C-alpha positions as CSV (number, residue, x, y, z in Angstrom):
1,M,-89.6,101.9,-9.8
2,A,-92.1,101.7,-12.6
3,D,-95.1,104.1,-12.9
4,N,-98.7,103.2,-14.0
5,S,-98.1,104.0,-17.7
6,Q,-95.6,101.1,-17.9
7,R,-98.2,98.6,-16.9
8,G,-100.0,99.1,-20.2
9,P,-98.0,96.5,-22.2
10,L,-98.8,93.8,-19.7
11,I,-102.5,94.8,-19.5
12,S,-102.8,94.9,-23.3
13,A,-101.3,91.4,-23.6
14,G,-103.6,90.0,-21.0
15,V,-106.7,91.6,-22.5
16,F,-105.9,90.2,-26.0
17,M,-105.2,86.7,-24.6
18,G,-108.4,86.9,-22.5
19,I,-110.5,87.8,-25.5
20,G,-109.0,84.8,-27.4
21,L,-109.1,82.3,-24.6
22,G,-112.7,83.4,-23.7
23,G,-113.7,82.9,-27.3
24,F,-112.0,79.4,-27.3
25,L,-113.9,78.5,-24.1
26,D,-117.2,79.7,-25.7
27,G,-116.6,77.8,-28.9
28,I,-115.4,74.6,-27.2
29,V,-118.1,74.5,-24.5
30,F,-121.2,76.0,-26.1
31,H,-120.6,75.1,-29.8
32,Q,-118.8,71.8,-29.6
33,I,-119.3,70.0,-26.3
34,L,-122.8,71.1,-25.2
35,Q,-123.9,71.9,-28.8
36,L,-126.2,74.6,-27.6
37,H,-125.7,76.7,-30.7
38,N,-123.4,77.2,-33.7
39,M,-122.3,80.5,-35.2
40,L,-125.2,80.9,-37.6
41,S,-127.8,78.6,-36.0
42,S,-130.5,81.3,-35.7
43,R,-130.2,82.0,-39.4
44,I,-129.4,78.5,-40.7
45,P,-130.8,76.0,-38.2
46,V,-128.8,72.8,-38.0
47,N,-131.3,70.2,-39.2
48,D,-129.4,68.4,-42.0
49,L,-125.9,67.7,-43.1
50,V,-125.6,70.8,-45.4
51,S,-126.7,73.2,-42.6
52,A,-124.4,71.5,-40.2
53,K,-121.5,71.9,-42.5
54,I,-122.2,75.6,-43.1
55,N,-122.4,76.2,-39.4
56,M,-119.2,74.2,-38.8
57,T,-117.4,76.3,-41.4
58,W,-118.5,79.6,-39.7
59,D,-117.5,78.1,-36.3
60,G,-114.1,77.5,-37.8
61,Y,-113.9,81.2,-38.9
62,F,-114.8,82.1,-35.4
63,H,-112.1,79.9,-33.9
64,A,-109.5,81.3,-36.4
65,A,-110.4,84.8,-35.2
66,V,-110.0,84.0,-31.5
67,W,-106.7,82.1,-32.3
68,I,-105.4,85.3,-33.9
69,M,-106.4,87.3,-30.8
70,T,-104.6,84.8,-28.6
71,A,-101.5,84.9,-30.8
72,I,-101.5,88.7,-30.7
73,G,-101.7,88.5,-26.9
74,L,-98.8,86.1,-26.7
75,A,-96.7,88.3,-28.9
76,L,-97.6,91.3,-26.8
77,L,-96.7,89.4,-23.6
78,F,-93.4,88.3,-25.0
79,R,-92.6,91.9,-25.9
80,A,-93.7,93.1,-22.5
81,G,-91.5,90.4,-20.9
82,T,-88.4,91.8,-22.6
83,R,-88.9,95.3,-21.3
84,R,-87.3,96.0,-17.9
85,D,-89.6,99.0,-17.4
86,V,-92.7,96.8,-17.3
87,P,-93.4,95.5,-13.8
88,W,-94.1,91.7,-13.8
89,S,-97.3,91.2,-11.9
90,G,-99.4,88.1,-11.8
91,R,-102.4,90.0,-10.4
92,I,-102.3,92.5,-13.3
93,L,-101.9,89.7,-15.9
94,L,-104.7,87.6,-14.4
95,G,-106.9,90.6,-14.0
96,S,-106.3,91.5,-17.7
97,L,-107.1,88.0,-18.8
98,I,-110.4,88.0,-16.9
99,A,-111.2,91.5,-18.2
100,G,-110.5,90.4,-21.8
101,W,-112.8,87.4,-21.3
102,G,-115.5,89.8,-20.0
103,L,-115.0,92.1,-23.0
104,F,-115.4,89.1,-25.3
105,N,-118.6,88.1,-23.6
106,L,-120.0,91.6,-23.8
107,V,-119.0,92.3,-27.4
108,E,-119.9,88.9,-28.8
109,G,-123.1,88.7,-26.8
110,T,-124.2,92.1,-27.8
111,I,-123.4,91.8,-31.5
112,D,-124.2,88.1,-32.2
113,H,-127.1,87.5,-29.8
114,H,-128.8,90.9,-29.8
115,I,-127.9,93.1,-32.8
116,L,-127.4,90.4,-35.6
117,G,-129.3,87.6,-33.9
118,I,-127.2,85.0,-35.6
119,H,-127.3,82.7,-32.6
120,H,-128.3,82.6,-28.9
121,V,-126.8,81.0,-25.9
122,M,-129.6,78.4,-25.7
123,E,-130.6,78.3,-29.4
124,Y,-133.2,75.6,-29.0
125,S,-134.9,77.0,-25.9
126,S,-138.4,78.6,-26.1
127,N,-137.1,81.5,-24.0
128,Q,-133.6,82.6,-25.1
129,L,-133.5,86.0,-23.5
130,P,-132.6,85.1,-19.9
131,Y,-129.6,83.0,-21.1
132,D,-128.4,85.8,-23.5
133,L,-128.8,88.3,-20.6
134,A,-126.9,86.0,-18.2
135,F,-124.1,85.8,-20.8
136,L,-123.9,89.6,-20.9
137,T,-124.0,89.8,-17.1
138,S,-121.1,87.4,-16.9
139,G,-119.2,89.8,-19.2
140,V,-119.8,92.7,-16.8
141,L,-118.9,90.6,-13.8
142,F,-115.6,89.4,-15.4
143,L,-114.8,93.0,-16.3
144,L,-115.3,94.1,-12.7
145,I,-113.3,91.2,-11.3
146,G,-110.5,91.8,-13.8
147,W,-110.5,95.5,-13.1
148,S,-110.3,94.8,-9.3
149,L,-107.3,92.5,-9.8
150,I,-105.6,95.0,-12.0
151,R,-106.1,97.7,-9.3
152,A,-104.9,95.3,-6.6
153,G,-101.7,94.8,-8.6
154,S,-101.2,98.5,-9.1
155,N,-98.7,98.5,-6.2
156,D,-96.7,95.6,-7.6
157,Q,-93.3,97.2,-8.2
158,V,-91.3,94.2,-9.4
159,P,-89.4,95.1,-12.5
160,R,-88.9,92.4,-15.1
161,G,-86.0,90.1,-14.3
162,E,-86.0,90.7,-10.5
163,V,-87.4,88.4,-7.8
164,R,-89.7,89.9,-5.1
165,Q,-88.3,89.4,-1.6
166,T,-90.9,88.3,0.9
167,P,-90.7,89.9,4.4
């Protein structure tokens, strides 16, 4: 049977992938589909082709960074999957993914929306604060949900390579 310290590789993989996938979801939905903001839209408002190109370039850097986080998570997941001492738990992996997404929302929201002020969730709204606070709140909720799932999977004792028998 595996002990709690051996769940770390699976949790690390899930958190990195959750950060990356949460960032992709943010960029695809808020930046590209809904076009609510761009990476630097509070500093360089998108009102002509040049400002749009600058913001698009910085959105690209953002997507490159979250791609790297996702790739690191996949590499960590592959490494965890080759270790027989790491229990294979869907609840722990899903919880870690959700926690990583929550961590992304908290860190990105705090730094970009509040500290640097380079963009806001609803850039073109007259009252941006409620949307920015809702984004941070989603981060806290995702962290709590993820932590709950990780804890729920703490009794999963299926070592890698074995199939769980249902009673």
